[in-house]
C-alpha positions, -999 to 999 in steps of 0.1 A, spaced: 182 -173 -270 194 -184 -236 186 -166 -203 219 -147 -202 214 -135 -238 179 -125 -231 190 -104 -200 218 -88 -220 193 -76 -247 162 -71 -225 159 -33 -232 144 -22 -265 155 4 -289 132 35 -290 115 25 -323 108 -10 -309 84 2 -283 49 -4 -295 31 29 -305 1 22 -283 23 21 -251 45 51 -258 40 82 -238 29 111 -259 56 133 -243 71 142 -209 44 149 -183 50 185 -170 31 181 -138 33 216 -124 -1 216 -106 -9 210 -70 -41 215 -49 -44 238 -19 -78 250 -6 -97 239 -37 -74 257 -60 -53 240 -87 -21 261 -84 7 262 -109 43 259 -97 71 279 -112 99 268 -89 123 238 -90 111 206 -105 121 169 -100 128 150 -131 112 115 -132 132 87 -148 115 55 -158 129 21 -148 125 14 -185 158 20 -204 162 24 -241 191 8 -259 213 33 -278 247 30 -295 261 48 -264 245 24 -240 214 22 -219 195 54 -213 167 57 -187 137 74 -202 126 108 -188 89 106 -184 82 140 -168 87 163 -139 68 173 -107 71 203 -83 96 203 -55 74 223 -31 88 238 1 78 240 37 58 271 29 35 253 4 31 223 27 20 245 56 -4 264 33 -20 230 24 -22 221 61 -38 255 69 -64 249 42 -72 214 56 -74 229 92 -97 256 80 -120 232 61 -123 210 92 -128 241 114 -125 222 147 -153 198 135 -176 227 126 -167 228 89 -190 219 60 -174 185 54 -173 170 89 -209 181 96 -222 170 62 -247 142 62 -231 108 54 -252 105 22 -238 137 9 -202 128 16 -208 95 -2 -221 115 -32 -189 135 -34 -168 103 -34 -190 87 -60 -186 117 -82 -148 114 -79 -149 77 -87 -169 83 -118 -144 109 -130 -115 87 -121 -127 59 -143 -126 82 -173 -88 85 -169 -80 48 -166 -59 45 -197 -36 75 -187 -32 62 -151 -24 27 -162 2 38 -187 19 60 -161 19 31 -137 38 10 -162 63 37 -171 69 51 -136 74 19 -115 77 -8 -142 45 -26 -132 33 -51 -159 3 -40 -179 -21 -66 -165 -10 -57 -129 -13 -20 -136 -48 -25 -149 -56 -47 -120 -44 -20 -95 -66 6 -111 -97 -16 -113 -92 -29 -78 -89 7 -65 -122 17 -81 -138 -15 -67 -123 -6 -33 -140 28 -34 -174 12 -42 -169 -14 -14 -160 14 11 -192 33 2 -212 1 7 -195 -6 40 -202 30 52 -239 27 42 -242 -5 63 -224 12 92 -247 42 90 -278 20 88 -268 2 120 -262 36 137 -295 51 127 -313 36 156 -316 48 192 -306 28 222 -325 32 255 -306 17 285 -311 24 322 -332 54 316 -308 70 291 -317 76 254 -286 75 232 -276 74 196 -241 62 188 -223 71 155 -188 74 143 -173 109 139 -142 122 122 -109 127 139 -97 159 122 -69 165 97 -52 135 82 -18 133 65 -19 105 39 13 92 25 13 60 3 40 36 -10 56 34 -44 48 -3 -50 11 3 -50 11 41 -54 -26 42 -64 -43 14 -45 -26 16 -12 -26 54 -11 -64 52 -17 -69 26 10 -61 54 35 -73 84 15 -108 73 7 -118 61 43 -102 92 57 -123 115 35 -156 96 36 -156 96 74 -154 134 74 -117 141 79 -99 167 58 -67 155 41 -33 166 30 -21 140 5 15 135 -3 21 110 -32 50 85 -29 85 93 -44 79 68 -73 44 69 -87 40 107 -86 30 115 -121 1 90 -122 -18 114 -100 -16 141 -127 -47 129 -146 -67 129 -114 -60 165 -102 -91 181 -117 -113 153 -104 -98 159 -69 -104 196 -72 -139 195 -85 -153 166 -65 -147 179 -30 -154 212 -12 -124 236 -10 -98 225 15 -111 190 20 -84 174 -2 -51 192 -6 -24 175 -27 12 184 -24 45 172 -40 81 174 -30 107 156 -10 91 138 19 119 147 43 114 183 35 76 188 34 64 162 59 83 171 91 70 207 93 34 193 90 40 170 119 58 197 140 28 220 137 8 197 159 -22 202 136 -21 167 121 -46 145 139 -41 113 119 -9 100 103 -17 75 76 16 63 63 27 32 44 65 28 43 93 20 67 91 19 105 122 42 106 104 69 86 72 64 106 91 68 139 107 100 127 73 114 117 56 105 149 84 119 171 81 152 153 46 157 166 46 179 197 17 159 213 22 123 201 -4 110 226 -30 129 206 -18 116 172 -38 87 157 -15 66 135 -25 42 108 7 25 96 16 -2 71 52 -10 75 78 -36 68 74 -74 68 97 -104 63 70 -129 57 82 -165 58 69 -196 42 72 -230 59 72 -260 36 66 -292 56 79 -326 46 44 -337 35 36 -306 14 23 -308 -21 55 -295 -38 38 -285 -70 14 -263 -51 41 -250 -27 64 -241 -56 36 -223 -75 24 -203 -45 59 -195 -33 69 -184 -68 39 -160 -70 43 -150 -34 80 -141 -37 81 -127 -73 48 -109 -81 58 -74 -91 94 -84 -86 89 -92 -49 82 -55 -42 53 -61 -19 51 -59 19 31 -91 17 57 -109 -4 72 -141 8 108 -130 17 122 -161 33 114 -198 27 119 -226 52 119 -260 36 120 -294 54 154 -309 46 137 -341 33 122 -322 4 146 -293 1 165 -307 -29 133 -314 -49 117 -281 -39 148 -262 -51 149 -281 -84 113 -273 -91 115 -237 -79 146 -230 -100 130 -245 -131 99 -224 -125 120 -192 -123 138 -202 -156 105 -201 -176 92 -168 -162 88 -141 -188 112 -112 -183 109 -80 -202 92 -46 -205 59 -39 -186 38 -38 -218 49 -72 -231 23 -100 -230 27 -124 -200 57 -106 -186 64 -112 -149 99 -98 -141 104 -62 -151 129 -34 -144 132 -19 -109 122 18 -102 145 25 -72 179 39 -81 207 16 -71 184 -13 -63 201 -39 -86 234 -31 -69 219 -35 -34 203 -68 -43 236 -80 -58 253 -71 -25 229 -93 -6 235 -122 -29 273 -118 -27 271 -116 11 252 -149 12 278 -165 -12 306 -154 11 288 -172 39 286 -205 20 253 -201 1 249 -206 -37 225 -193 -63 205 -222 -75 188 -210 -107 205 -202 -140 215 -165 -143 202 -158 -108 214 -123 -97 225 -112 -132 218 -75 -137 216 -52 -167 209 -16 -160 177 -14 -139 169 -51 -145 178 -78 -119 171 -114 -127 156 -134 -97 181 -152 -75 171 -183 -56 197 -185 -28 204 -216 -7 213 -224 21 208 -191 39 216 -190 76 218 -167 106 245 -141 101 238 -135 64 221 -102 56 193 -121 38 184 -138 70 169 -107 87 170 -79 61 139 -72 41 152 -73 5 120 -60 -11 131 -74 -45 135 -106 -66 159 -125 -42 145 -156 -25 164 -169 5 158 -206 13 167 -224 46 165 -261 54 151 -273 87 145 -307 103 126 -294 134 96 -272 128 107 -252 159 134 -236 137 110 -215 116 87 -209 146 116 -196 166 126 -173 137 91 -159 136 90 -154 174 124 -135 173 116 -115 142 109 -78 144 80 -83 121 47 -99 124 25 -95 94 18 -130 78 31 -165 73 24 -192 47 24 -229 58 24 -257 33 14 -293 43 -13 -320 43 -16 -333 78 -44 -315 97 -29 -324 131 5 -310 122 -10 -278 107 -32 -273 137 -3 -274 160 14 -247 140 -17 -225 136 -23 -220 173 11 -205 182 15 -186 149 -17 -167 151 -2 -150 182 29 -140 163 15 -128 130 -19 -114 119 -26 -138 91 -17 -175 87 -21 -187 51 -27 -224 46 -12 -238 13 -13 -203 -2 9 -173 -6 7 -142 17 -16 -115 4 -37 -85 13 -70 -94 -2 -99 -99 -3 -103 -63 10 -130 -72 34 -104 -92 54 -85 -73 81 -50 -62 70 -26 -54 97 5 -67 116 22 -71 149 55 -57 162 71 -34 136 48 -44 107 17 -22 113 -4 0 135 -41 0 130 -61 -22 107 -69 -16 70 -98 -33 53 -130 -20 38 -148 -19 72 -118 -16 96 -104 14 78 -137 33 84 -131 27 121 -94 36 120 -103 70 107 -131 78 130 -141 76 167 -173 65 184 -194 95 195 -229 96 210 -256 120 219 -274 110 252 -303 123 273 -322 112 303 -355 96 293 -378 124 303 -409 138 286 -390 170 277 -361 151 262 -383 128 242 -401 157 227 -368 175 219 -352 145 203 -384 136 184 -386 171 169 -350 171 159 -354 138 141 -388 145 125 -378 179 112 -343 167 102 -326 194 122 -294 174 128 -271 153 105 -259 133 135 -291 128 154 -311 112 127 -329 80 118 -325 85 80 -318 51 63 -293 52 34 -304 28 7 
């Protein structure tokens, strides 16, 4: 079967779906959490359609996998009120709780979360079309992230458990919470990236209103009881609904202290502008990127192709860290394209549960048509699709398109495609890709491929001042999670990593006193008798 025939018959009939991967039935997710109560919604519901279609005699039919509540402004503000009450201007049980006790609550949640691995993984596959192995990896990585965050906080607290005496002043410096956080994650990593803001926000003593992404909603359903039971009432409030309807009232209230949002800069700007006191709003934002690769004339082409292939097409290119434009030296452009096209041709395309599959259906409505428009725009400008069947679509499936030569004026040159289209540009002067990066609205990462240390060094020094991660002979990526993850310009605000996120969701606070006999006695008694959770020398093992 050739590629075109494979694409034309890519969707299975209902009885061809393996029994172990079928959903037992539609997920009627009518529950949401406010103030420690798992409430049931009797109002309008949003139907969730899978990117997986089923082939029928009448044509392709997207599978309905469940429904979730379309909450209103009223419920959103009730959730916010619960979070505000639980924080109680920093006097609540959660923000004043000893660090070790907060860690215990998060550990309890993680243990209960692991029990629901199979359900969450299955919903990841069906909701966003993520391959089985990647869905399992996302779940496991999230659990590992929780453990790493706990370890990082223990280390941070150990460092903070000592007193500093300087110029006659006794002081103890710790990190305290900021207040109420609104956490909103992305659909491409609806579990992992949502938790990379949620967990540090919680563990540092903030209370949270959590709004799941528009795709990847139902996978939170198996975790609702764990959320409810693992944290004190009001600490974690989970709401559903249309983001444009429930998020603006939360921001307009002025009671959100931290906006943790992963999405587009346009949406982030709108949310920030809605806050009546934006100067008091702490923002932790992961936004767009148009990460380039630069393939120099002396690059190892086998390595460059392998890394660019994974970098541009992992999870169909639906990653902020994906390589979204590739600059190739004109001396090796022809060979690079030949090898890249051949590598695409052997990629496994199919359903998320199929062994070894890489390219799967797309969850966003209208995405194949949008990607097709980008390819056609490039064709009209003189580019061509290099690989066989590149850009061929069938329902929610879009076959990767390697497009060359892309140039200024084409939509693919600047627009973030967030999908399986790979624009390639030739260059003869390395200043061409450098100038592109300098003029770009984005500044997350870049990948550089080459062998000459002198040439690479001359690129590294200017590029580190344009992006926040320069990858040598490797694709752009987020991990390991101990590395800082951020961006310049329109790509990010704040830094997310295991340790940096703890700082992003907290502020340095200290207790100080003049070094007098009276103050030494007071501080000594407070510490010895464990009268304060803050002023303490307890050491968390």
